[in-house]
N, C-alpha and C positions, 0 to 999 in steps of 0.2 A: 495219377488221374488225369485224364485227359482234361484241357482246359481249351477255352474259345480262343482263336486266334485271329481276331479282327483287322489287325493289323498285317496281315498276310495280303489282302487286297491292295495296301498303299504299297507295299514292297516289290508288288510284281512290276517288273520292266514292261516295256508297251511289245515286246516280242515274246513276252509269255505272260501266262495266265493260269488258274488255279482248275484243276478237276480234284474236285475233294483236296486232299492236302498235297496232292503232285502236282508240280511245277510243269506245264508243258508248254509248246508252242501255241501262240493264239489261232493258228490255222487248224488246229486239230480238236481245240475244243467241241466245235457243233457238231463233227462226226462223232466225237466219244460221247458226249451228252446223248445223241440219237442212238446209239447203241443201247444206251441205258434204258430208254424210252419203249425202243422196239421189243427190247428183252421184256418189260414190266407190265407192257399195255393191256394184255388180257386179263392179267391180275389186278389190275390198279386200283379199280373201286373197292375189292375186297380188301386188299393190304392196307389202304385207306383207315377201313373201318376197325382192322386189326391193329393197326399201328396205334391210332388215336385213340381206341375204346370208342369210337363214334364220336368222339369230339369235333372231329373235323366237319361234320353236318351241323354242328352249333355254330363254329366259327365263320361258316358259310353262309348260315341264316343270318348272322350278325351283319355280315358285308351285304347281304341282299337287304336287310332293313335299312341300313344307313345308306345305301345308294339312295333310297327314295325315288326310285325311277316312278315314270308317270307314262299313263298312254300316250302314243304318239313319238316318244323319244327314240333316240337311236344308241344303239349300247355296242361297243366292241367290247370282247370277253376274249383275251390275250391269253395265250398258252392253257386255253379254255379245255384242252382234252376232251375228257368223257361226257363235257358237256352238261355239267349238274348244275352251273350257274347259268349258263345259257337257256336252258329248258325254263328255268323258274323267270329268267328276263323276259322271255318271250311271252309268257303267260301275261305278265304286267304290262309291257308296251302295246299288246294287242295288235289288231291289224293293222292300224295306223301307223306304228312304230316298225321297229327293224332291230334284230340281233345280230351280229357276227361272230359266228363261232370260228378262233383263229388259233393255229398252234402251227409250230414248225415240223412238228413229228407227224407222219402220214399215219403211222399205226395207231397213235393216239385219238387222230381225227375221225379214223374208221369205227374205234368204240365210240365216239361221241355221237357218229351219225347214227349209230342202231340204237343208243340211249333216246335220242330226238323222235325218232322213226317210234319207236316203241310208247314216246312219250305224246304221242300225237301233234307234234309240232310242225306246222307246214304253212309257208308262205310269208311270212315274217321274220324267217331266218335263213342266214346263207352261211356256208361254211367253205373256208380258204386257209391254204397251208400259206403261212408267212414267215418272216423272220422279223421279231419284234424290235431290231436293232435298224431296221428299214422298211418300214410299215408302207405300203402300197396304195394308201388311201389320201383322199383329198384333204386339204388344209381345212380343217374346221368342220369335220363331218358328223362327229359324234358328241351326244350330250354328256355321256359317261364312258372310261376305258377302265375296265378292271382286269387285274392279272391276280390269279391265285396260287401260289406255290410253284410260280413258275419263273420269277426274275432274278432268283440264285441261280440258275442254269445259263441266263443269258451271258454272252461272252462280254459285252461291252454294254454295262448297265447304263452308264452315263447318255450313250448313242439312244438307248430304247426309252431311256425316261425323255430326251429331246423330241424322238418320235413321238411319244405319247401325248405331248404337248400340243405338236403340230396339229395332231387330226382332232384335237379336241376343240369344240364350239366353244365361244366365251362364254363364261358363266359355267362352263362343263367341269366336270374333276375326275382325276385319276384314283383308284384305290389300289393298292397294292397289298395283299393279304399274303403274310410270309411268315415262316419260321425266323425266330428273333434269338435275344438273348436274355434267357429266363433270369429270374430273382436268385440271388446267391445262394439262398437256402435250398432250393430247387436243384442246381447243379449237379452235385454228388449223383444222385439218384437219376438224373435227367442222362448223364454222360453214363451211367452203369446200363440204363436201358438201352441208348443209343448204340453203343458199340458191343453190346453183348447179346440184347435179348433181339433186337430189330432185326441184325444179319441173320440170325437163328430163324427166325419166323418168315425172312425172305427166300431161306433155304429151304427149308421145310414147305411153304405153302407155294412160293413163286418160282422155285428151283433155281434160285439166284440170288445167292449171298453177297456177292462181289457188287451188285447193283444198289442194294439197301446198304450196305457200307458205304457207298460214294454218297449216297444221299444224305447220311448221317454227317458226313464230312463237309458236304457243301453247305451245310447249315452252318457249320461251324467259321466257315470263312465268308460268309455272306455279311455285309456290313450290319452294324448292330442298328437299333432304332434311331438313335440321333445321327447316326454316320449317315444313314439313309435319308433322315428328313432335310439334312443338308444337301445331299445330292439332288433329291426334287425341288429345293429352292434354286440349286444353280442351275437345273433344267427350266427354270421360267414359271414354275408352279408357284402359286401363291397362297395364304393362309393355310399352311401346310401343318398339320398334326399327326399324332398317332395315338392308338388306343392299344394298351397291352390285354391279351387274352389270355387267359389260364397262369396267371402270375408271370407274363413275357415269353412264355414257350413259342407263342405266336404274337403278331403283332398286326393292325392294320392301320396302315400308312392313308392319308389323304390330303391331295393337294388339287387348287382350284385355278385354272385359267382365267384370268380376269379381265 
């Protein structure tokens, strides 16, 4: 039975990092991840529905509710890809607010632009290609920074968290929605699904078994709930907490700049 391996994160040297279960040079990570999302971009939304049985929509709805965004606020949606969170936030913040949809992957942003145009969003939303580790925005620019199912693909997660903290306004919050470590009782079934069913569905629907095997592995080497909580505190965030969803399969982490 395949097990979670959170210690991999700590054991990697400064010269290497993980790409799923594979150890690779740090310099190669961004290109490898880019290749995954270039491959799956056109099927990303339908695969999300198939992989989660539609649950990803409830997880994201919960994140939007917890954000408690208000008209006039400025929100940065990192790794926002196909724009589902950005679309909803743009409706909430209204014409006096602004949403920045940001992703490192051009193919994903193209899919996001299509969704936003179809959704009738204009005027209060911008789309930009950025690296989460070095955000090109002014200090204290945003009331809220969200990243949904993207942090585990970032090479230097500590740098990304520090960068998110820097662009937050005082009183603003970071919200990280990500796959995490489920309850022990769920792990056998979850592992079987992840390493058998998921790659098969990826092969049949997206014609890409390898990318979905990587995505399953990337979840296992991502920091667990408490490790990520500590990383957020180290980045300067305060009042940090997390909420387990679906038995810990997914967790929403929240931290504030005070």
